[in-house]
C-alpha positions in Angstrom: -25.8 -78.8 5.3 -23.9 -77.2 8.1 -25.1 -77.0 11.5 -25.5 -73.2 11.5 -27.7 -73.5 8.3 -29.9 -76.0 9.9 -30.3 -73.9 13.0 -31.3 -70.9 10.9 -34.0 -73.1 9.1 -35.7 -73.4 12.6 -35.0 -70.0 14.2 -34.3 -66.4 13.1 -30.7 -66.3 13.6 -30.4 -62.7 15.1 -33.1 -62.9 17.8 -31.8 -66.5 19.1 -28.3 -65.3 19.3 -29.4 -62.3 21.3 -31.3 -64.3 23.7 -28.2 -66.6 23.9 -25.8 -63.6 24.2 -28.1 -62.3 27.2 -28.0 -65.6 28.8 -24.2 -65.9 28.6 -23.2 -62.3 29.3 -20.7 -62.1 32.2 -21.3 -58.4 32.8 -24.1 -56.0 32.4 -25.1 -55.6 28.6 -26.6 -52.8 26.8 -28.3 -52.7 23.3 -25.2 -51.3 21.6 -22.6 -54.0 22.9 -25.3 -56.7 22.0 -25.5 -55.3 18.5 -21.6 -55.6 18.0 -21.7 -58.9 19.5 -24.1 -60.4 17.1 -22.8 -58.2 14.1 -26.0 -56.3 13.7 -27.3 -52.7 13.4 -28.2 -50.8 16.7 -31.6 -49.9 15.2 -32.4 -53.4 14.4 -31.3 -54.9 17.8 -33.6 -52.3 19.5 -36.6 -53.2 17.4 -36.3 -56.8 18.1 -35.4 -56.1 22.1 -38.7 -53.8 22.1 -40.7 -57.1 20.7 -39.0 -59.4 23.3 -39.9 -56.9 26.0 -43.7 -57.1 25.1 -43.2 -61.0 25.1 -41.7 -60.7 28.8 -38.5 -62.3 27.5 -36.4 -59.4 28.6 -36.6 -56.3 30.7 -34.8 -52.9 30.5 -33.3 -51.6 33.7 -32.8 -47.7 33.1 -29.8 -46.6 35.1 -29.4 -42.7 34.3 -29.0 -42.5 30.5 -28.1 -46.1 30.3 -30.6 -48.9 29.7 -29.2 -52.4 30.9 -30.7 -55.6 29.5 -31.6 -58.6 31.5 -33.6 -61.9 30.8 -36.8 -62.5 32.6 -37.1 -66.2 34.0 -39.1 -66.9 30.9 -36.6 -65.4 28.8 -33.9 -67.4 30.4 -35.7 -70.7 30.0 -36.2 -69.8 26.3 -32.7 -68.9 25.8 -31.5 -72.0 27.5 -33.8 -74.2 25.4 -32.4 -72.7 22.0 -28.9 -73.0 23.0 -29.6 -76.7 23.8 -31.4 -77.2 20.5 -28.4 -75.3 18.8 -25.9 -77.6 20.3 -27.9 -80.8 19.4 -28.0 -79.7 15.7 
């Protein structure tokens, strides 16, 4: 079984990749750019991001019409651990 398939057994791929994508972002990131990065629809990404915001893993920073995404301290820790597990598999 490939490493990616093993990882997907333990984690839902898209939400996990969203957190890792936010953790590794070099610049400011928006929901639309995150959707492109993980090959997912914008509406699906927004739905997942809203759940992550409720869980206090991410926060939206509204700047005019744009909403920037950033990880909270807890979100960064979760993303870091997911990435470590992914690399171990």
